[in-house]
N, C-alpha and C positions, 0 to 999 in steps of 0.2 A: 810134198805140193809145189816144188818149184818149175814140175814140168806139167803142171795143170792149169787152166784158164776157165773163168767163172762167167756164165750169162749174166749181166747185170740184169735183166727184167725178170729172171724168175729164181736166179742162185744156182743153178745148174753147174756142177764139174764136171768139165772134160779131159782127157789127155791133150795136152796141146799138140801133139805130134797128130793127133786124129780128129780134131775138133772140126765140125761142119762148118759153112758159110753162114747158117743160121743155126740158132738153138732149135733143136727136133722137136724139143717140149713146146716151145712159145711158137713155133709153125705149126702146131695143131690147133685147132678151131676153140678150143678150151683156153688157150692162152692167146698171145699175141706179138708180135714183132712190131715194135714202137715206128712211128710214122718217121724218125730221123735214122732209122735202120737198124739191123743188130749190131750191139756193141758187148764188148768184153773187158773184164779187169783180170788182174793176177791175184794169187793171193797175197801177196806181200802189200799191193796196193791198198786192198780191202782192209788189212789189219791195221794198215799206217792211218787210214781215214775212219775207222769204225771201231767200236768195242761192244763188248757183250753186256748187256743190262739184265741184273736180276733182281726179281720180283716174287714176294710170297703172297699167294693167294689164298692160303690158307694151311693148316699146320703140316699139311702131309702133301701140299701142291704148289709147285713153285714152277716161274714161265722165265724161259732166258728169251729176251728179242735183241735184236742188233740196233745200236744206237750210233748215228741219227739212224733213220730207217733205211733199209736195203733190199733191193728186188720186190717181191709183194709183200713184204712187209710182214711176213711169215714168224710165227715164234714156236719154241719147242715146250713140252710141258712135262715136268717131272714130278711123276708119283711116288710117295715114298710108303712102300709097302712092305708089311713085317717080314715075308719072305724073299724078299728081292725089289730093288726100285725099279719103274720102266720109265723110259723117255719115250714119249709120242713125239713122232715128227722131228726135225731137223732143222738148225739155221745153219746159214754157208759159212759158220766160224766155229772155232774151238780155241779158245786161249786156257793159259795155265791159271787163271782164278777160276774158272768154271770147273776145269779140271779137279783142282784141289775142294772146290765144294763140292760137287759130287761124291769125290772121295770121302768127302768127310761125314756123308749121310749114307756110307755104305757102299757107294759105287752104283753100276747099273747092272742089273740081270739081264735086260733084253732091250731092243728098241723096235717099237712098232710104228707104221704108216698109216696115214690115212691115204694117201694118194701122192703120184711122181713128182708135185710141184714142192714137194720137200725134202726128196732124195738127196740134194746137194753135197755134203761132204760126208754122207753117212759112211763111209767106210773107215773114214780118219777118227768118229766117234767110236765105232764098234772095235777097231784096234785099239784105241787108247784104254777101252774099257772092259776088253777082252770078253764080249757078249755077242749073242749072235742079233740079227735084224731079221725081223718078219715082216715079208712082204708079199700080196696076194699073188699066186700066180697068174691070175687075171692081167697083171699090170707089169709082168716081166720083162716085155718087149720096150718099155721106157725107162729102164736101168741102163745109164749111159756109162757108168764105170761099174763092172762086174767086182766081186770081193769076195774072200772066202769064209767073212761071217754071214753072207745074205742065207736065208732060209725062205725057200718059197712054199707057203703053205695053201691048200686047196678049201673046197667046201664052204659051208656057211659060218662056221666060227670057230677060231682057235681058243680052246682054255689055256689060260695060263695058270695062275697060282692065287692064294688068297681070294679065290672067288671072281677074278679078273678075266675078263675075256675080249678078243678081238672079233668083230662081229663085221661080216662082208655084206655092205647094203647095196654097193652098185649105182649107176644113175650117174654121178659127173665123169667116174672112171668105171670101168668093167670091175675093177677090184677096190673101188672107193670103201675104206671102212671106218668103224668108229672103235674105241675102247670103253667098254663099260667097266665101271669101278664101283662097286658096290658101298664101300664104307666110307666114301665122301661126303655122303649126304644120306639121309634118312630113306628114300626111295632108290638109290642109285644114280651117278652120275656119268654123263655121256661127254667122254673126251672126242672132239668132232673133226678136226679139219674144216673143210667147207662141204662136207658130204650131205650137212643142213648148212644155208647161210642165214644168219640172224641179220635181221634190217635195223639199221641204226637205230629204229626209235624203239627196237627190241620189241615190238607186237607184233612181228610177222617173221615166219621162217618160210625159206622158199626152198625149193629142191630143182635146181638146174643143171644143165648139160655145160653151160659155160656163162659163170656171172660176167665177167668182164665184157663179152660180146653179146651178151643179153640173149643166149641161145636155149631156149625152154625145152625140156622133155616132154615127150608124148605122157598124155592123161593115163595112159594104159600103166606106164613107167612108174607114174608118180602114185598110182593106185596100189602098185606093186611093193615098193618102197614102204609107203603109209603103212602097209600091212606087216612090215617087217618091224616097223617102229612100234606098231601095237602089243608086240610082243614082249618088248622091252620096258623094264620098270625103270623110271628116271624122274627127278624133279630137280636137277641141278646140269646146267651144261656150259660147255667151255669150247668156243670155235676156233678159228684159225688166228685170229689177231684179239688183242688184250679189249677191244670194245666189242666183242662178242662173248664175253660173259654173262649169264643167267642163271639167277637161285631164287626165282618166286615164279609161280603161276606157269611153270616151264610146258609142263604136259597142257594145260588148258589151251595156252597161247598156240603149241603145235597143232592142238586138235582144230581150234577155229581157223588155223592158217588152211590146212589141208581141205576144209569144208570150202574155203573161198575158190578153191581149184576146180571142185565139181559144182559149185551153185548153177 
């Protein structure tokens, strides 16, 4: 990590001898360069000022977040499964306590991603736990640091094990994906990133090209995405931040939200 540098806005890692003037991820309309301009930090500085907080969400679901909040405040979610554990998305840190905790739960069989805003130090996570990284081929151009553990997958979904599957939804990014986990709730759980964005009121889901820049998607694209979710059974939802957990009336709230788009 000593030869790497981190974008403070999104948490993406770059090799320090090749990083651009501005973060490529933040230069895209789906993110932003702050008004003060591009700023960077080094791993050593990040680890000196921040720590990783572990929270238990339910018996087979844990979240990791950076404390105090860093970058976009993203979290990583650990799903414990009988045939192997999955980490969904990454945070830009990995410390010994986190490593030991995950090992105590059986390690990782795979890391999956919702979209490029979470790639951060994914190669370090994968190398530590000797597991593959699954990224949809549509988003391959947004991988800033290549790694031997990265597997690009194609098509609409990737079957994992224990009936879990990664489903490409698109919208926010061409390869934006969700993890569907059937055993965390009676009708299935969506582990989402921000392919769907749950409002603070928890009464509305939005589907957008860019949340921070308030850029919508065309109605035709929203209709396509809605039809993809119609094929998925779910009654529980976990988004990209801890305030985006919803475990009641999820399908109805989603359906009502979609109706508002087409009213």
